[in-house]
C-alpha positions as CSV (number, residue, x, y, z in Angstrom):
1,X,81.6,76.4,55.1
2,X,78.9,74.0,53.8
3,X,75.1,76.0,52.6
4,X,71.9,74.4,52.3
5,X,67.8,75.3,52.5
6,X,65.0,74.4,54.1
7,X,61.6,74.8,52.0
8,X,59.3,74.5,55.0
9,X,59.9,75.1,58.7
10,X,60.5,72.1,60.9
11,X,62.9,70.3,62.8
12,X,66.0,70.2,61.1
13,X,69.3,67.6,61.8
14,X,72.8,68.2,60.2
15,X,75.3,65.4,60.8
16,X,78.8,64.7,59.5
17,X,80.1,61.5,59.0
18,X,83.6,59.2,58.4
19,X,83.8,57.3,55.4
20,X,83.2,54.4,57.6
21,X,79.6,56.0,58.4
22,X,80.8,56.8,62.3
23,X,78.8,59.8,63.1
24,X,81.5,62.4,64.2
25,X,79.5,65.8,65.0
26,X,76.5,67.2,64.4
27,X,76.1,71.0,63.5
28,X,72.4,71.7,63.5
29,X,69.6,69.9,65.8
30,X,66.7,71.8,66.3
31,X,63.4,74.3,64.5
32,X,64.8,76.4,61.5
33,X,62.5,78.4,60.1
34,X,62.4,77.9,55.9
35,X,65.3,79.8,54.3
36,X,69.2,79.5,53.3
37,X,71.7,78.5,55.9
38,X,75.2,78.5,56.6
39,X,76.9,76.1,59.0
40,X,80.6,75.8,59.2
41,X,82.6,72.7,59.9
42,X,85.4,73.3,61.7
43,X,87.4,70.2,60.6
44,X,91.1,70.8,62.2
45,X,90.8,67.8,64.4
46,X,90.2,65.4,61.4
47,X,92.6,63.9,58.6
48,X,91.8,64.6,55.0
49,X,89.7,62.1,53.2
50,X,86.0,61.9,51.9
51,X,83.0,62.7,54.4
52,X,79.6,62.6,54.4
53,X,76.9,65.2,55.3
54,X,73.2,64.0,55.9
55,X,70.4,66.8,56.7
56,X,66.9,65.0,57.8
57,X,63.9,67.0,58.3
58,X,60.2,66.1,58.9
59,X,59.6,66.8,54.8
60,X,63.6,66.1,53.5
61,X,66.3,63.6,53.7
62,X,69.2,63.8,51.7
63,X,72.8,63.0,52.1
64,X,76.1,64.0,50.2
65,X,79.6,63.3,49.8
66,X,82.2,65.8,50.5
67,X,86.3,66.0,50.5
68,X,88.8,67.6,52.6
69,X,91.9,68.4,51.5
70,X,94.2,69.8,53.8
């Protein structure tokens, strides 16, 4: 589970990338109202390692690193 906040209502894209920078999945792609959200990433098909998630909206852009340990 990954938690995030949206300060203003806007179009939001939430994507996960592998350590090579290849996009592996899109968890959110649409308009969200302001507020707190939680998305589930089913990582059962992916090996342990470093991944990145990127949140892009009209007023915000952020990339964070995460480590998947199985």
